[in-house]
N, C-alpha and C positions, 0 to 999 in steps of 0.2 A: 564576340562572347564575353560574358562577364564571370569571374569565377566566384563558385558557391563557397569558397573557403571561410567566408565570414560567419558562417552558420555553426561550423566546427563540431557541433554535436552529430555522432554517428547516426542517431535515429532520424534527427531532422534532415541530414543529407540523404539518408535512404528514402525518406518520404518526398521531400521537396525536389530532389534531382531525378531520382529513378521511380518514383512512383509507387512504392511499395510500403505498406503499412508496418511491415514487422520482418525482423531477420528470420531465417531459417535454419534449424539445427545449430550446429556450432559456430554460425557465421558472426554472431554478435560478440561472442567471447574472443574469436580470433580478431575481429576489427578493434576491439578495444584493447586488445593486448599490444597489437601493431600501432596504433595511435598512441599509447604510452610509451613506444619506443622499444617495444620487445621484438626478438626475432622469432621464427617459428617454422616448422614443417607442417603442411597442411595436406593431409590424405582426403580426398574428397571425390565422388565418382563424377564423370562427365554429366552435366545438366544440373549439378548439385548447387551450383552458385559460387564456384571458385573465385570468379573474376570480382565478384563484389567485395571479396576478403581484401583485395588490394586498391580496389578503385574508390571505395567510400575512405579508407585510411588516406589515400592520396589527396581527397578533398579537404580532409581535416588538419593535415601536418602541413607546415609550411615547407616551400620548395616544389620540385618537381619530383613525381615517382618515376624510376626508370624500370621498365617491365621488359624482362629478357624473354624472347619467344623465338623458337626456331624456325618458324614458318610465316612467310610473306603474306599468303592468304588469309591467315589467322589474324595477322596486325592488321591488315586492311579492314576487316570485319570489325574487329574491335574499336578501332579508330573512328570508322563511320559510325558504329553504334553510339558511341560516347558522344560524338559532335551532335548527334540526334538529341541527346539529353542536355545539350549546352555546355558541356565539358570541353575544355580546351586540350585536346588530344592530337598527337602527331606521330610518325613513325620515320626511322630511318633506316632505307633497306636498298638493295640493289636494284630494285624495280623503278626507283624514283628517278626523276630528272634532276639534273644539277640545280636547277633553280628552284625545285620543290625542296632539296635538301639544304640549300642555303637559307632558304625562309624558315625551315625548322630550326636552323642554328641560330638565327636573328631571334626567333620567338623564345629559344632556351635562353639565350645570353640576356634577354629583356626580362625573364621571369615570367614570361606570358604563357607556359605550359603547364598543366596539371599533370599529365602522363606522356611519357616518351617511350614508345616500343621500339626495339631493335634487337637484332640477332647476337648470339654471343661472341661470334667472330667480329661483328662491328663494334661491340663494347670493350672488347679486349684488345683487340688490334689497333695498330696506328696510336695517336694521341688522344683518343677520346677520353680516356680515364683522367688524363691530365686537364682536359678541357672542363671536367665536371668537378667544380669546386664544391668541397665537402659540405660548406653552408648552404648549398643551394640544391641540395638531394633530399627529398622527403622520406625515400625507402627505395630498396631494390626489391622487385618481385621477380622471381625466377620460375617461370611456368615450365610446364613439361619436365619436371626436376628429375625425374627417372633416366633422362639422357645422360646423367653424370655416372650412372652405374654400369659396370662392365657385366654386372648379373643381370641387369635390366634388359628389355627386349629391343632398346633403341637406343644403343650406346654411341653418344656423340662425344669423341676427344676433346673437342674446343669447350665443352662443359666444364672439364676438369680445371681449367683456368679461372674459372669463377669463385674458388676459393680464395683468391688474392682480394676480394672484395673486402673481408674483414680486417687487412692489413691496410688497406689505403684509407676505408671509411669505418672505422671501428666503432663509430657512434651512430651509424645509420642502420635503422632495422633492415633485416633480409627476411623475407618471405618464400621459402621454397613449396611451390604447390605441384602436384601430381594427382592423377585419377588411376595411375596403374602403378602399383609398387607392392610387391610381396614383402614380408617381413625382412628377408636378407637385402632387398634392394634398399629398403628404408635406411637401414644401419649404414649402408654405403653411402646415402645421401647424406645423413647426418655428418659423416665423417669427411667426405669431400667437400662439402659447403661449410664446414666448421660451425655446425649447429647444434653441438653436443649442450651447449648453455642454453640453448632456446627451448622453447614449448614445443610440444607435439599435439596437433589437434586431428583427429581421426572422426570422420562421419562414416555412416554405413556406407559400403560399396554396393548396397542393393539397388537396382533400378527396377522398382516393381512394375513400372508400365511397359518394359519389354518382355514380350513371350519368346522363350526362347524354345525353337523348333528344329530338331535334327532329323535327317532322314537318311536311309542307305543310299549310297551312290548306285543309281540305275542307268536309264537313258536320261542324262543329266539336262541336254537340251529340253526334252519333254517335262521334266520335273520342274524345271526353272518357269517355263512358259505356264504350266498349270499353277505354280504358286504365284505369279505374276498377274494371273488372269483376276485376282480379288485386289489387285492394287493398281489397275489402271489409272492414269491421271495423276498418281501420287508420286512423290520425289522419293528417289532410292538409291542404293549402290550395291553393285553386284561385284565381288571380289573374285577373281582368278588367279592361278598360279603363275601363268606366264603371259607374255606381251601377244604371242599368237591366240592363246586361248581368249584374251581379253578382245582382240580383233573379231574372232570368230563369234563370241557370244553377241558382241555388239551388233555385228550384222544380222544374226538370228533375231534379235529384240526388233531391230528396224523392220525386218521383213514381216513381223508379227504385228506391228502397228504401233510399236512403242517408241516414244521419244527417248533414244538412247544414243549416248557418245561414248567413245573410247576413251581411255586416259593412261598413259603409262610413259616411262621415261625415254622411250624410242621414238616418240612423236616430237615433231618439230614444236619449239616451244611457243611459237604462235598458235599452233593448233591445240595444245594443252591449255593456253590461257582463254581461248575461245569456249573450250569445253567447261572450264572452271566457271568462266562468266556466265554462260548460259544455266549452269546448275545453280548457281548463287541467285540470278535474277528471275528465272523463269520457273512456273510450276510444273510438277509432273516429269520432270526430266530425270532419266535414269543414267548415272554414269558407270561404266563397266572399267572396273581398275585393277592393276596389279596389286597382290596382296602387299608386296614390299614397298609400295609407292604411297607415301602418306597424302591426305586429302588437305589437313589443315584448314578447315572451314567450319566457321561458326554458325552453320545452318541449324536453325532449331526444328523445321518441319520435315525432317527426313524420316518416312514412315516405315521403312524397312531396309535391312541391310542383309545381303543374301552372300553366302560364300559356296561357291560350286567346287572349290578345293579346301582342304585343311589348311589353315595359317600356320605358321611357324611356332607359336607358343601360346599358352593360355592368356598370358598378358597382352599379346597382341591381338588375339580375339577379343579379348574385353575392350581394348581400345578402339578396335573397328567396329565392334557391334555397337559402342558407346555412342556413335555417331547417329545413331537412330534415337527418335523420341527426346531430344533435348529440351522440347517445349514441355515435358511431362505427359503429353497425350499418348495414347496407346501406340506401339510400334512393335515390330516384330523382328527377331535375329533368326535368320533361317540358314541352314548349312546341309549339305549332302556330304557324306564322308565314305570311302570305301576302301577294301582292302590294298589297293594299288597306293594311295597316299602316303602310307607310312614308311615303306622302303625307300621313296623317292625322296621324302625329307630326311631320311636318315642319310642317304647317300649325299644330299646337298651339304648336310654336317659335316661328315667324314671327307669330302674333297674339297672343303674349304681351307684357306690358309690359315685359320686360326689356330692358336696353340692347343695343346692336348687338354690343358685344363678348361679353356672355355669350351673346346668341343664335348667335354663331361658335361659342362653345364647347360649347354643346348640340348645334348641328349636328354638331361634330367628334366627340361622344360617340356621338351616333346612328350615325354612320358606322362607328365601332369596334363597335357592336352589331350592325349588319348585316354587317360582316366576319364576326363570330363566327358568325353564323346562315347565312353562305354558305361557311363553312370547308371546304376541299376533302378534309381529312383529320381528323386529331385536333382534337376541339373543345378538349380541355383543354389541349393546346398552346398554341392561339390564346388561351384564356382567360388562361393563367398569363403568357404574354408581354406581355399588356397590363398586368399587374401588376408587369412588370419582372423576371419570373422565367422561366428556361427549362427545360423537361421533355425530356431528352434522346431518350426513347424515347416512341413513341405509348402512350397509357393502356391500350388494350384495353377500355375501359368506358365508351364513347360510341357513339353512332351512326355517327359517322365512322369509328371503327375496327371496330365490329361488323357495318356495312352499307355497305361503301364503295360509292361511285357511279361511274358511268361518267365517264372523263376524257378530254380532248382535248389534242392539243399545242398548247399555246399558247405557244412558245418565241418565234416571230416576233412575234405582237401583243405579248407582254410587252416585248420589245426595243424594238419602236416606241414603246410608253407610257413606258418608263424613258427613251429618247431624248428624247421631247417633254417630259418632266418637266426634264430637264438643260438643254435648248436654249432652253428659255423662262424658264431663270434660277433654277430650283428655289424659286420662291415663291409660285405659283399653286395655287389649289386645284383639286380633281378635275373641277369643272364646266367651268372654264376649258382644263384640259389636253385633255379630250375634246371640246370645241368644236374645238380646234386640229386634233385628230387627225381630225375629221369634214369639215373644211375650211370651219368656220364663218367668216362674212364679216361679224360684227358690228362696230359702231363701235369697240369696245375692243380687238378684235382687229387691226383696222386702224390704230389709233392707235399700238398697242404695236409694230407692224412684224411682228407674227406670221404675218400671212397671207403674209410673204416667207420664211419659213423653211422648211428643205427637209422638216421633218416635217407642214407643213400639208397636211392631207387624205390623209395615208397611210393612213388607218385605217378606210376605208370597208367593210371587210369584217365588220365587228362593229357593231351598232347601239349607241345611246347607253346603253341599260340593260345591255348585255353588257360595254361598255367600263367602265362604273361599277361592276359586279361584279368584274371584272378588277381594277380599282384597289383595292377593298377586300380581295380575296384577296392581292394582292401586299404591302398593307399589312399584313395579319395574317402574311404569310411573313417579314416583315423587309424586303422589298426597297424598300418606300416607307417614310416616317416623316414626321410633322407637323414643320414648321419651328418650333423652338423661339420662342414668343411670335409666331409667324407668322400668327395669325388665321385659321387653316384651310389654309395653304399646304403643299405637298407638297415633299420633298427626298428624294434617293437615301438608301436605309437603308444600313445596315451589310452585309447580305446582298448588296446589288447590288455594294457596292465590293469584297467579299472574295471573290465567286462569280463564274465567268466566262460569266454569261449574257449579258450585253451582247456579248461577243466570239464568241456561238454556240458556245461550248464546253460548255454544259450543257443539259440537257433540262428542260423543264417541262411536266407534265402536270396540268391543272386540269379541273374542271367549270364549265360555263357554263348560264345560263338560255337558253332558247329566245328566238329573236328576237322583238323587240316586246313583251316582258314583262319588267319589272324585278322580279324575284321571287328568292326564296331558293333553291327547289328544283325542278328539273323533272323528278324522279324519279316513278316510278308509285306511291309509298308513301303516297298521300293520306289513306288511311283506317286506316293501320296503327296500333295501340296501342301495343304493344311496351314494352320498357323495364321491365317489372316486376321486382321482386326475386325472384320465383318462390318465393315463401314463405320466402326465407332471412332469418330475423331473428335469426341468432345472430351474435355477435362472431366474427371470424376467429381469435382466440385459442382459441375452443371449437368450432371447426368440425371436429376430428378426435376430439370427445369426444362420448359418448353421453349426450346430456342427456334427462333425462326430462321429457316434456312434460306430463304429469299432475302432477307435481311443480311444474313452471313455472307451471301454471294455479293450483295451491294457493297459491303464494307470491304471484301476483298479486292473487288473491283476498283474502289475507292483508293486503297493502298497500292494497288499496281500502278495508277496513275500518278500518285504522289512519288513512287519510286522511279517511275520513267521520269518524271520532270527533274529529279535531283540527280539521277544516275547512280541509284544506291539499289542493293537487293530490296525487295519488299518486306523480309523479315527484320531489315534494319530501322525501317517505319515502326512497324507494331508486329509482334509475335502474334500467332494464330491464337493463342490463349487469351490476349488481351481483346481480339476482335469477339470471340466467343462470348466474353463477360460483358462486352458492349451489347451484344444481341440479346444476352439472357437478362440484363438490367435495364436496359434501355434508359440510360441517363437523359433527363431533360434540359440540364442546365450545366454551366460550366463549373458550379461547385459540384455537382454531382459526378461530372467527368473526372474531377480530381480525385475521386475515390476509387476509380479504377486502376486495378493493378497495371504498372508500366507506363502510365501517364504522370511523368512529373511536371515541374513548372514550365520548361522549356517546351515541352511536346503540347502541353496544355495551351501556351499561348501560340503555338506554330499552327496545331490542327484544331483546336477547339471548335471553333466557329463551323469550320467545314464538316467536322464529325458530326455535329448536331444537326447539320441539315441533312445529312444522309441517314440519320437516325429518324429524322421527321418525314422521310421519304422524298426530300427535295433533291434538285441535282448535286447539291454540295459544292 
């Protein structure tokens, strides 16, 4: 393969190598910033094009770009995909043979690599940093940068050592990238990776192609099978809480005629590898996995992610559901949740070996997740607000928008709750505030004098579970917010300060769980599947074009054979999005093919004649 670095200009690299006519969102600003030698933190959703933010600069700057990634499977997908584009890419990881590692080292020493992927342990451990001469490194890209944050949902201690890169390579730009970082996690990333002097680029966290559908947990097996009935033949992931539940659901799906495989840490390494390989290379495979076990697969055509148990945090939920619809086509994030999920998750936190501060953090994250699951209206607005982004209008693509629930006038209870937060000093957590509202007489309440407050005992019209639900809903709406560094305390939020709710000049209608049950949903939709894409597998760009389904099938068959011959997943050859564009536009020449998204110079040379044959109805 030949290096495309001679082109240098980012726009030319994007078009000639990757086959795209224009950058999306902040990509161009990020790329030009890094090409010029700048460091940055990039916050961009899964499927938003984070990889191009360092892959294009790697082809514009002299030397080899070093990409830090925590997942071997993701490294393999990235390397295979780049090689399809004619890019000189390789990885160093524990899954390689000694011969493959030696070949990679030779290529690196000879200056024959554009990108080198490795884990943080491999980069920091041993003498690797010494073997990376400063003049030979184009940039450092730190993927999944939220792993550096103890506040984040997937903390990995080895990421903390990456801060030394600025000391060893002060003139090499560093790019930290993540799709899941709330404001507090972002601040920690900037500190830990010494990026305070760099730029921060933030794209919208919204994934409008994903439909968020939540259901009350009833007969979970029946609910899951009903949901999957509209997704036969599609690739997807089902997340469950435990290994035993993973095994059980996998058996149920196989018995129902689905192509399903289990995946969890308790399986033999070879069995896990086979499951991942089938998921990557075959179409229509469903992986049933434990929530805590990451997949790390860059598979773009995952049409659904289903949770049969609550995940551990809203960040984890966003990351896990983000594995659906990476190609931009319609996808569904489906979840059932019930009263039994929350106490168990709380016990997991309380029984863990984490310190008290970390436990408070985890409890706070769980409360945010419950607030999302209890959202009164648009779930997407609540989800994005958690990441510091406001969505002006309801999305129209979630169960909260599509299936609105009955609401109650809760203006007076909300006033009582906000007044209690204020009168107790805006520093106590939900449990204490609710105790005061219910007239609790515990020792701490008496010591603090809160039994003498005018708000003591004024909230007996609701039970504890209903008050906790109202706390979470008001937090989701911005009326309450965590005290900065306050270890779980609550204070009045911006909405409470700028809206006349406390003065009784604003209405507030919200749903509540029935008395005596702390649960997310009291509606009658316990068994609804819903949320299917209705067979809509086309990009919005081609929704008004008459796409020949037989031609799409022929192109997929051709792609499958190309992938089989090369030993790579089909999506590494071309994404579904490219095949849909080919079927819609029916290019008749190599020049026409060059205008299709995802077909760069190397792919045009490799596949052009064969693709044209398929488009003409020949054997290809």
